[in-house]
C-alpha positions as CSV (number, residue, x, y, z in Angstrom):
1,M,-5.4,-5.7,-5.8
2,C,-3.0,-2.3,-5.9
3,G,-1.3,-1.8,-8.7
4,R,-0.9,1.8,-8.9
5,F,-0.4,4.3,-5.6
6,F,0.4,8.1,-5.4
7,I,1.8,10.7,-3.4
8,K,0.8,14.2,-3.1
9,E,3.2,17.0,-2.9
10,N,2.5,17.6,0.9
11,T,2.0,13.8,2.0
12,W,6.0,13.5,3.1
13,D,5.4,16.8,5.3
14,D,2.4,15.0,6.8
15,V,4.7,11.9,7.2
16,N,6.9,14.1,9.5
17,K,4.0,15.4,11.5
18,Q,3.5,12.1,12.6
19,F,7.0,10.8,12.4
20,P,9.6,13.7,12.9
21,D,12.3,11.2,13.5
22,I,12.0,10.3,9.7
23,Q,13.9,11.7,6.9
24,V,12.6,12.1,3.8
25,L,14.9,12.6,0.7
26,A,12.3,14.4,-1.5
27,N,8.6,16.4,-1.2
28,K,7.3,15.6,-5.0
29,A,4.0,14.2,-6.2
30,F,4.2,11.2,-8.3
31,D,2.4,7.8,-9.1
32,I,4.4,4.8,-8.2
33,T,4.3,1.5,-10.1
34,P,5.0,-1.5,-10.2
35,G,9.3,-2.2,-10.9
36,M,9.0,1.7,-9.2
37,S,11.1,2.8,-5.6
38,A,9.2,4.1,-3.5
39,G,10.0,5.4,0.4
40,A,9.5,2.7,3.2
41,I,8.8,3.2,6.8
42,T,10.8,-0.3,8.1
43,E,11.3,-1.6,11.6
44,G,12.9,1.2,13.9
45,L,10.3,3.6,12.2
46,Q,13.6,3.8,9.5
47,L,12.8,5.0,6.1
48,Q,14.1,2.8,3.0
49,N,13.9,3.4,-0.5
50,L,12.3,0.1,-1.7
51,K,11.6,-1.3,-5.3
52,W,7.7,-2.7,-5.6
53,G,7.5,-6.4,-6.9
54,V,9.6,-9.1,-6.1
55,E,10.1,-12.4,-8.4
56,G,7.9,-15.0,-8.5
57,F,9.3,-18.8,-9.0
58,D,7.8,-18.2,-12.6
59,G,9.9,-15.0,-13.5
60,K,6.8,-13.2,-13.3
61,L,6.9,-9.8,-11.4
62,L,5.0,-10.4,-8.2
63,I,3.3,-6.9,-6.3
64,N,1.0,-8.1,-4.2
65,A,0.6,-11.0,-1.3
66,R,-2.5,-11.9,-0.1
67,A,-3.6,-11.3,3.7
68,E,-5.1,-14.9,3.5
69,G,-2.7,-17.2,3.9
70,I,0.7,-15.0,3.6
71,E,2.3,-16.6,6.7
72,T,2.3,-20.1,5.1
73,R,3.0,-19.0,1.9
74,R,6.7,-20.1,1.1
75,T,7.2,-16.9,-0.9
76,F,6.1,-14.4,2.0
77,A,5.9,-16.5,5.4
78,E,9.7,-15.1,6.9
79,S,9.4,-11.5,5.5
80,V,6.0,-11.3,7.2
81,M,7.3,-12.1,10.5
82,E,10.2,-10.9,10.0
83,R,10.6,-7.6,7.8
84,R,7.3,-5.5,7.4
85,C,7.1,-2.2,6.3
86,V,4.4,0.4,5.3
87,L,4.5,2.5,2.1
88,P,2.9,5.8,3.0
89,A,0.7,7.3,0.0
90,S,-2.2,10.0,-0.2
91,G,-4.4,7.1,-1.7
92,F,-4.6,4.9,-4.8
93,Y,-6.0,3.8,-7.9
94,E,-7.7,1.2,-8.9
95,W,-9.8,0.8,-12.4
96,D,-13.8,-0.6,-12.7
97,Y,-15.4,-3.2,-14.5
98,D,-15.8,-0.4,-17.5
99,K,-11.9,0.6,-16.8
100,N,-12.4,4.1,-15.5
101,K,-10.2,5.0,-13.2
102,V,-11.1,5.5,-9.1
103,T,-8.8,7.1,-6.7
104,F,-9.4,6.0,-3.1
105,T,-8.4,8.1,0.0
106,L,-8.8,8.5,3.2
107,P,-11.6,10.4,4.1
108,D,-10.2,12.2,7.4
109,N,-6.3,11.9,6.6
110,P,-4.5,13.2,4.2
111,V,-2.1,10.3,4.7
112,M,-3.0,6.3,4.1
113,Y,-0.4,3.6,5.2
114,L,-0.4,0.7,3.0
115,G,0.5,-2.7,5.1
116,G,3.7,-4.6,3.1
117,I,6.5,-6.6,3.4
118,Y,10.2,-6.6,1.9
119,K,13.0,-8.5,1.4
120,D,16.8,-8.0,-0.5
121,G,15.2,-4.1,-1.4
122,R,11.9,-5.0,-3.1
123,F,8.7,-4.9,-1.6
124,V,5.2,-6.0,-2.1
125,I,1.3,-4.6,-0.5
126,I,-0.5,-7.1,1.4
127,T,-4.2,-7.2,-0.2
128,R,-7.3,-8.2,1.5
129,E,-11.0,-8.8,0.4
130,A,-12.4,-5.5,-0.4
131,N,-14.9,-3.7,2.5
132,A,-18.3,-1.9,1.2
133,S,-16.7,1.2,0.2
134,M,-14.4,-0.6,-2.6
135,I,-16.6,-4.1,-3.3
136,K,-18.4,-2.2,-6.0
137,V,-15.2,-1.3,-8.2
138,H,-12.7,-4.3,-7.1
139,D,-12.9,-7.3,-4.7
140,R,-9.6,-7.0,-3.5
141,M,-7.8,-3.8,-1.9
142,P,-4.9,-2.8,-0.2
143,L,-4.1,-3.8,3.8
144,I,-4.3,-0.1,5.2
145,I,-2.3,0.1,8.4
146,G,-3.5,2.5,11.5
147,D,-0.6,1.7,13.7
148,V,2.4,2.2,12.0
149,E,4.8,1.9,14.6
150,K,2.8,-1.5,15.9
151,W,2.8,-2.9,12.3
152,V,6.6,-2.6,11.3
153,N,8.1,-3.5,15.4
154,D,5.4,-5.8,16.8
155,K,5.0,-9.9,15.0
156,S,2.3,-10.7,18.0
157,A,0.0,-8.1,15.9
158,I,0.4,-9.5,13.0
159,K,-3.0,-11.4,13.1
160,H,-4.8,-8.7,14.3
161,F,-3.9,-6.6,11.4
162,L,-4.3,-8.9,8.7
163,T,-7.7,-9.3,10.1
164,Q,-9.1,-6.0,11.2
165,P,-11.7,-4.2,9.5
166,Q,-10.7,-1.8,6.8
167,P,-11.7,1.7,6.8
168,E,-14.5,3.1,4.7
169,L,-12.8,4.9,1.5
170,C,-13.6,8.1,-0.5
171,S,-13.5,7.4,-4.1
172,E,-13.8,9.5,-7.4
173,R,-14.5,8.4,-10.5
174,A,-12.2,10.0,-13.4
175,Y,-14.6,9.9,-16.5
176,E,-13.0,10.1,-20.5
177,Q,-14.7,12.9,-22.3
178,L,-16.3,11.3,-24.9
179,R,-16.2,13.3,-28.4
180,L,-19.1,13.9,-30.7
181,F,-16.8,14.3,-34.4
């Protein structure tokens, strides 16, 4: 699962180094939680401001879509074929089984591109089974995209992205300070 990701102050500078034609509106650090808007790179390498979460059939906000079966699930099938996006991030958070916050980042890249789909100005992040670097914290992880242009523009590559091995991540735990008195 992916329920919160973050952008450090210089992340958009790093995105612009890779994609110089993307016009960035702001370059500030912040956490992005469900219901908030975030910059998403869409087809044609366009930057759009999209809101996180789509309304499910039961009225609840859906923030993630499982990679397994996404191509046949009624809620997401059309979007995965026609409207894929990436969410540039510095990393994401997950909470371990003891409720400690764990930060995940890429070891060799300041920008992590989270794979998503969108419709009507809203997005969800695609998740898949966790790899070895994540499994001790959570059994799901966001789909991390290596080739942004191919993900957003080439529908023949969808299956490859949904099933390819995910990169190993660095993690850092934030422990709560205990008080003795």
